[in-house]
N, C-alpha and C positions, 0 to 999 in steps of 0.2 A: 504493499500501499504506500509506503515512503521509501524515497531513495535518499541517500545523505550522501554527499560530496564535503571534502573538507577543502577549505581556502583561506589562507592566513590562519590557521589554527582555529576557524568558525566552522561550524557545519550548517551547511545549505541543505535545507531539507527541500524535495520535490516530491509532488503526490503523482505516484503511478496509477494508472487506471481507474484514477477517482476524478470525477468532475464536481461533487456535490458533498458538503461536511454536514451531515442532517444526524438524527437520533438515530438513524440507523448504524451509520457510522463513528460517531464522534467517541464512542467511548473506547473503540480500539486504537484512533487517532490520538486520542489523549494519553492511551497508556504506552503505544509507541513514542512520542514526543517525551514523555516524563521519562523515559530512560536514557534520555540524551544527558539530564541534571543529575544521574548516579553520582558522577565525577564532580567535585566541586567546582565552580566557578567557569562552567561549560557557558560557551557563546553559541547561538544559534540564529539563524536566518530560516524565516519559513516564506518559502516561495509559493505565492499561491496563482501562479500565471496559469494553470489549468483548472482554476476551480471557478464555477460560473454560478455556485450559488451557494449559501451558508444560512441556515436556520437557527433560531435562537440555542439550541443544543450545541450548536457549532461554535458560536460565540460564548458560550459558556466555558466551553472546552478552552478556549483561547487565556480567558479569566482563571483558569485552572493552573493553566500552564506556567503564567505569569506569577502566579503565586508561589508555584514550586520553583520556579527558577530563581526568585527573589529568596527562597528559604536556603539555597544552596549557594548564593552568591554568585549567580549566572544571570543572564539576560538574555532576551531574544528578541529579534526586530521583523517586522513583517514587511514584504514588498511584493511588485507586479499585482495589485489588486485591481480586479476591473471596475467599470464605472458604477454597474449597480451595487455591487457590494461596497463598494466605498461609500456609495448613499447610504447604505444602512449602518456602517462605521460612524458616521456621521449623525443619524438620526438617533443612535446610542450613545453620544458623545464618547465612542470608545476612540476615536481618532485622537483624543486628549489624553487618553490612558496608554496606547500603544504607539510605538515609533514605526511609521509607517513611510517607506520608500518606493521609489516610482522600479526601482531595477536592483538586481542582486549586488551589481558592482557598488550603486551609491549605499545600499543597505552596508554593505561589508565594509567600506569606507568609513562607514559613522562609526565603528567601533575604536575605543581607543587603541593606537599601537602599543604594544609591550616594548619597553626599551631595556634589554639587558645590559647595555653600554653604563659604564660609569666612569664620571669626570671627576679629576681631581682637582 
């Protein structure tokens, strides 16, 4: 259902063979997304490019994932939201809660870069 790619230490989540997030699949999606936060400080980008519809249970899934990510010191962001779904994010005022970007590259770039170099 979900495929993950790693870019700059950030998991990019793509939906495979799914175009709707509804009560029928939201629990499985939540379970798969929660697994990424088993490791503390995980960073996740959820790419909604192939998603055409999200019902209230689907939005609840994102809120649950946000809570899980925050409890483990991780974070996730969303990208590639189609216009109809974005209208729902705005209507529900979730666009103020989630960080939503136009594409994967913008989303990945929005994460702070870890700098392992020390300056004396």
